[in-house]
N, C-alpha and C positions, 0 to 999 in steps of 0.2 A: 393023449389020455382023454377020453370023452368026460366032459363035465357033467356034474352032478345036475339033473333038471331042476331040482329044487333050488340050488344056488344060482343057477342061470336066471330063473325068475326073480330072486331077490335081487341080484345085481342089476337086471333089467329095470325093476321097479325103482331102484335107487336113483339109476340115471334118469328115469323120467321124472322123478320127483324134483332132481336138480335143477332140470331144464324148466319145469313148470313153476318152481317157486322164485318169488319176486326177489329182484336184487335190493335188499333193504340195506346194504352196506356193512351187515353184520357178518362175522366169520362164519362160513359154512362147511360143517364136519372138519373143524380145527384148521381151515385155511382162511386167508385174506381174501376177499373179492377185489376186483378191479376199482369198484366204486368206494369201497371202504379205504383202499390205499390211497385214492386220490383225494378223498375227504379229509383224511388226517393230513395229507401234506399241505392242502389249502388252509385248513385250521392253523396249522403250525405257522404258516407264512403270514397269516393275519395277526397272529399273536405277537410275532417277531417285530412287525412294523408299526403296530399300534402305538408303543411308547414314542416312535419317531414322530408319527403324525400329532400325537397329543402335545409334543414338546414345541410344534411350530405353531406358535400363535399368529392371529392376524397382525399385519403391521398397524402399530400405532399411527393415530392420525398426527400429521406434523403440527408442532407447536405453532400456535398463532404468533405471527411477527408482530412486535409493537409498531403501531403505526407512526411514521415519520413525522417530525415536528412539521408545523405549517411553514417555517422557514427554510427547511431543508437542511438544517444543522443540529445535530443534537447537542443539546447543552448549550446552545449560542447564548451569547449575552450581548447586551447593546454596549457598544463602544462608539464614542465622538472623538474623530482625530481631525487635528488642524494640520493639513500639508500644503505646503507652498501657498500658504494664505487662504486657504479655501477649508470649509469645514465639511466633514463627511461622517454621516451617521451610518453606523453599521451593526449588523448582529454577526459575531464571530465567535468560533470556538475559542475559548479562553487560552489553548495552547497554541494558537497561531503566531507565528514570529511576525514581527515588523516586516520583514522582507517577503514574506509570502503574502502578507496583507496587501503589500504596495503591487506586487506582481500578478496575483491571482484575483484579488477582490477590487482593486482599484485600477486596473490596467495600466500600471505604471512600470513598463519593462526596462526602463533606463537603469535602474539599481539591478545589477546583476547577482545571480546566485553562482557562487564559485565553488569553494570548498564546503560551505555551508557549516564550518566549524569555527569561524572567526579567525582564519589564519592567513587568507589572501588579501582582504580588503576590497574584493570587488563589489561588496554590498554596502559600503560606507555611505551613511547619509548623516545630516545634522540634525542633531537633537538640541534645541535651545542654544544653537550656535557652536556646539560641541561635536566633533566626529564620533560616529557610533557604528559599531558593526551590527547591522540591522537582522543579521541572522542570528544574533545572540541574545535577542531582547523580544519580549512578548508584546504583541500590539496593544493589548489592554493595560499596559503598564504606562501609557503615553497618552492618556486621554487629555490632559492638561497642559500637554507640552506643544512647542511649536517645532513642526517637523519640515525638513527641506531636502528635496531629493534633486538629482541631475536635471530634472524637468523645471526645477524651479530656479535654477542657477542662470540659465540663458537660453535663448531661442536661437535658431540657425540665422535669423535677420536681426538679431540683437544678442551677440556672444558676449559672456563675462569675460573680462580681461584674461583671466586664467584660462579659458577655453580658447580664446584666440591666441594665446601664446603657446598653447599645445599644438595648434594648427601650424603656427609660424615655425617652430622649432621641430616638427615631426615628431612630437613626444607619444606616439602611438605606432603599433603595427597592426596587429589584428583587431585592436579596438575593444577587446572583451573587457579588459581591466581599466580602461580609460575613464569611464564614469567614476569609478571608485578612486582612482587616482586625483583625478581634478577636484572631487569632493574633499579628499584629504588636503589637498594643496590649497585650496580655498580656505579651510579651517587654519590651515598653517601660517596664513598671513596675519592672523589675530593672535597667533601663539608667540611666545618668547624664545624664538629660534635665533640661533647665531647667524651670522653673515656668510659663512663659507659654504662652498659645496658640501663639504663633509657634515655640516650642521643640517643642510637640507636632507642629505641622504639618511641621517639617523633620526630625523624627523618623520621621513616618509617609509620607515623600514617595515610598517605594518602593510604595505601595499606591494603586492608581487606582481612583476611583469614577466610573464614566461618567454615573452618574444625577446627579453633583454634590451629594452629601449631606455634603459635608466640614464645614460648619459644625456639623452634628449629630454627626457622628463625633468632632470635636475635643471638643465638649460632653460627650460620652461618656466619652471617655478622661479628661478632667480630673475627671470625677464619680467614676470608679473610682479614679483616683490619690488623692483625698482620702480614700477608704475603706480604701486599703491600708496 
């Protein structure tokens, strides 16, 4: 069926106007243009992500660290210790044990760190002539005391009689507990301990030898007692 010439002209004119009209993103004749559709999609995406970016703030600058003290120890206090007849002036953390002070601050490793709970006796030293577990006492508590360690008992060229007795009776194996054993045994010489081996065993019960050299240790102590 032939089209009405008038309708054909109107349709042709409408197509030409649609082709020549600028794409403004607005609906044309009830339809959504491609640019309008993409613009809406982009706007929706930006709106969805804006709260996320807004919630991400710039990282806060790191807190300024407090400058360390000039002596390198936070809260250090001055301590004067008399050890093996020599005066030592130190600055220590007040929580430093006498054991750690001897080993770490004064380079006296003869006193051993064993259990660190006062149960093995490896850290035994003398404070005013009495045996003390140095792991259980703070260094700052002994500024007026006379402290003696294994280094102050004797030297290889001049052994204490108790040290010589340990060598003679083979009172050690691995040697780790030996310094504590000797320190306790030397203090025992001035204590009211009975004459029997059982008495010595009871007096030395705070010193543990994991190698099991107890018979030889008792023999060494008894030998040194006879010479005292």
